[in-house]
C-alpha positions in Angstrom: -4.8 -12.2 35.5 -1.6 -14.7 33.9 -2.3 -14.3 30.7 -3.0 -11.1 28.3 -5.6 -12.7 25.7 -7.7 -11.2 22.7 -11.3 -11.9 24.9 -9.3 -10.1 28.2 -8.4 -7.1 26.4 -11.7 -6.9 25.1 -14.1 -7.5 28.4 -11.2 -4.0 29.8 -12.1 -1.5 27.0 -15.9 -2.8 26.9 -15.8 -2.3 30.4 -13.5 1.5 30.3 -16.0 2.9 27.2 -18.7 0.8 27.9 -20.8 -1.9 24.7 -22.0 0.7 22.2 -19.1 3.1 22.3 -16.5 0.8 22.0 -17.9 -1.4 19.3 -18.3 1.4 17.6 -14.5 3.3 17.8 -14.1 -0.7 16.8 -16.0 0.2 13.7 -15.3 3.3 12.8 -12.3 1.7 12.3 -12.3 -1.1 10.8 -14.0 1.5 8.1 -11.2 4.2 7.6 -8.5 1.3 7.3 -11.4 -0.5 4.7 -11.5 2.9 3.0 -7.9 3.6 3.1 -6.9 0.9 1.3 -9.9 1.7 -1.5 -8.4 3.9 -2.0 -5.0 2.8 -2.6 -5.8 0.1 -4.8 -8.1 2.2 -7.1 -4.8 4.8 -7.4 -2.1 2.0 -7.2 -1.1 3.4 -4.5 0.5 6.1 -2.3 0.0 10.0 -4.1 2.6 11.4 -1.4 1.9 15.0 -1.6 -1.2 13.7 -0.2 0.2 12.3 2.3 2.1 14.6 3.8 -1.2 17.0 4.1 -2.5 14.2 5.7 0.7 13.6 8.3 0.0 17.0 9.1 -3.2 16.3 11.7 -0.9 13.2 13.3 -0.4 15.9 15.9 -3.8 16.9 16.4 -4.9 12.9 16.2 -2.9 11.6 18.5 -3.8 14.7 21.3 -7.6 14.2 20.6 -6.5 10.6 21.3 -5.4 11.6 24.4 -7.3 13.9 25.4 -10.7 11.8 25.0 -9.2 8.7 27.0 -8.9 11.2 29.2 -12.0 11.8 29.6 -13.4 8.8 29.6 -11.2 7.7 32.4 -11.8 10.7 34.4 -7.8 11.1 34.9 -5.1 13.3 33.6 -1.6 13.5 33.1 -1.4 13.9 37.1 -2.3 9.9 37.7 0.2 8.9 35.1 1.3 6.0 37.0 4.9 4.6 35.9 7.0 3.5 33.5 3.5 1.3 31.6 1.1 3.8 32.1 3.5 6.1 29.9 3.5 3.6 27.1 0.0 3.3 27.2 -0.3 6.9 26.9 2.3 6.7 24.2 0.8 3.8 22.4 -3.3 6.1 22.7 -1.1 8.8 20.9 0.4 6.4 18.1 -3.2 5.7 17.2 -4.6 8.6 17.4 -1.9 10.0 15.4 -2.2 7.4 13.1 -6.0 6.9 13.1 -6.4 11.0 11.9 -3.3 10.5 9.3 -5.7 7.8 7.4 -8.7 9.8 7.5 -7.1 12.6 6.4 -5.7 10.9 3.4 -9.3 9.1 2.1 -10.8 12.3 3.1 -9.0 13.9 0.4 -8.2 11.4 -1.7 -12.5 11.5 -2.2 -12.7 14.8 -2.3 -10.5 15.7 -5.2 -11.1 16.4 -9.1 -10.4 14.7 -11.0 -9.2 16.0 -14.3 -10.9 16.5 -17.7 
């Protein structure tokens, strides 16, 4: 593999997760992102208090994402072999933290009581 292309990444992820789970994860990510953007447009900006509360879920999302990938790939922390593996674990953690933060923000926005 001389080049890293989008089609190569899709093929690798489909092989790791299976096509059904991979595309379900992609659909979930698109849905949460679209819902977050809809909430931002509806409220014309971020609500600081809600964002801070949503950020409290970031560590849970990071741990859950790493645990999920380790479970899917039948590996663990002992299988990390080098710097590239560590970078991937960090990237997975960041993606999980960001995803759960967005989801928590959207859920708070949808469940809030409207005044009057």
